[in-house]
C-alpha positions in Angstrom: -15.0 1.0 -7.2 -14.1 3.4 -10.0 -14.4 2.6 -13.7 -10.6 2.7 -14.1 -10.2 0.1 -11.3 -12.8 -2.2 -12.9 -11.1 -2.0 -16.3 -7.7 -2.8 -14.9 -9.0 -5.7 -13.0 -11.0 -7.0 -16.0 -7.8 -6.9 -18.0 -5.8 -8.6 -15.2 -8.5 -11.3 -14.8 -7.7 -12.6 -18.3 -4.0 -11.7 -18.5 -2.9 -13.1 -15.0 -4.0 -16.2 -13.2 -3.4 -14.7 -9.8 -2.7 -11.1 -8.9 -0.3 -10.0 -6.2 -0.1 -6.5 -4.8 2.4 -5.1 -2.3 2.0 -2.3 0.2 4.4 -0.7 2.6 3.5 0.6 6.0 6.2 3.2 6.3 6.7 4.4 9.8 8.8 7.4 10.7 10.8 8.0 13.8 7.8 9.4 15.6 5.6 6.4 14.7 3.6 8.2 12.1 2.4 6.2 9.1 2.8 7.4 5.5 -0.5 7.4 3.6 -1.4 8.3 0.0 -4.6 9.4 -1.6 -5.0 8.2 -5.2 -6.7 10.4 -7.9 -8.8 7.4 -9.0 -9.9 5.8 -5.7 -11.6 7.0 -2.6 -9.8 7.3 0.8 -6.3 7.2 2.1 -4.2 4.0 1.6 -0.8 2.6 2.3 1.4 3.1 -0.7 1.9 0.2 -3.0 0.6 -1.4 -6.1 0.7 -4.5 -8.4 3.7 -6.8 -8.7 4.7 -7.0 -12.3 5.8 -10.1 -14.2 9.4 -10.9 -13.5 9.5 -8.7 -10.4 10.0 -9.8 -6.8 7.8 -8.6 -4.0 10.6 -6.4 -2.6 11.5 -5.0 -6.1 7.8 -4.1 -6.5 7.7 -2.5 -3.0 10.8 -0.5 -3.7 9.5 0.7 -7.0 6.1 1.7 -5.6 7.4 3.5 -2.6 9.7 5.5 -4.7 7.1 6.3 -7.4 4.4 7.2 -4.8 6.4 8.8 -2.0 10.0 9.3 -3.1 10.8 6.8 -0.3 13.9 4.6 -0.5 14.3 1.7 1.9 17.7 1.7 3.7 17.2 -1.7 5.4 15.1 -4.8 4.6 11.5 -4.4 5.6 9.6 -6.8 7.8 6.9 -8.9 6.2 3.6 -8.3 8.2 1.4 -10.7 6.2 -0.3 -11.8 3.0 -4.0 -11.0 2.8 -6.7 -12.2 0.5 -8.3 -9.1 -1.1 -11.5 -10.1 -2.9 -12.7 -6.5 -3.5 -11.8 -6.5 -7.2 -11.1 -10.2 -7.9 -11.2 -13.6 -6.3 -7.6 -13.9 -7.4 -6.2 -10.9 -5.6 -3.7 -11.1 -2.7 -1.8 -8.2 -1.0 1.4 -8.4 0.9 2.2 -5.9 3.6 5.7 -5.0 4.6 6.6 -2.7 7.6 9.3 -0.2 6.6 11.0 1.6 9.5 14.4 2.3 7.9 14.1 4.7 4.9 14.9 8.1 3.5 12.6 10.3 1.6 14.8 11.8 -1.1 12.4 14.7 -1.9 8.9 15.9 -1.2 6.6 14.0 -3.5 4.6 16.1 -5.9 0.9 15.4 -6.7 0.5 13.9 -10.1 -2.1 12.0 -12.2 -2.0 9.0 -9.8 -1.2 10.5 -6.4 -3.5 13.4 -5.3 -2.1 13.8 -1.8 0.3 12.2 0.7 1.5 12.6 4.3 2.7 11.1 7.5 -0.1 10.8 10.1 -0.2 9.7 13.8 -2.0 6.4 14.1 -4.6 8.1 16.5 -5.2 10.9 14.0 -5.6 9.3 10.6 -7.6 11.2 8.0 -11.4 10.5 8.4 -11.6 8.7 5.0 -8.7 6.3 5.6 -10.0 3.0 4.3 -11.1 0.2 6.7 -8.4 -2.2 5.4 -5.7 0.4 5.9 -6.9 1.1 9.5 -7.0 -2.6 10.3 -3.4 -3.2 9.1 -2.2 -0.2 11.1 -4.0 -1.5 14.2 -2.4 -4.9 13.7 1.1 -3.5 13.4 0.9 -0.7 16.0 -1.7 -2.1 18.3 -0.6 -5.7 18.4 -3.8 -7.1 17.0 -3.3 -10.5 15.3 -3.3 -10.3 11.5 -6.5 -11.4 9.7 -6.4 -13.5 6.5 -8.6 -11.2 4.5 -8.1 -7.5 3.7 
């Protein structure tokens, strides 16, 4: 875990009683999944982030998908599940939505937060795709039952 992640979670521990995150499994017409690589964390992940105070899960999802991938949902996503994610905090939960109807308004450009991005076939994910990301993809595309923990 990077120092930046630890500092954010230390702050959140005292400023929030429970943290919620949201991630989108964006699937294109060929069944490829959109992944991002952060500048501050190892591996490839589903796009997403924290839900801010006063924000709904779907508002947070729409904001994060646009910020990280220039992706706009064109139909409501399907909720895949809510997962306990104790990596950073015993208060952390992540929701996963499956997004099949979307448009990508422009090619995202690498920035301070997002180092790389791309659509990948499920059977050809980057080698350093995180275990949690691989598990969620297997659940959605492989029909495995969802786990409770990330």
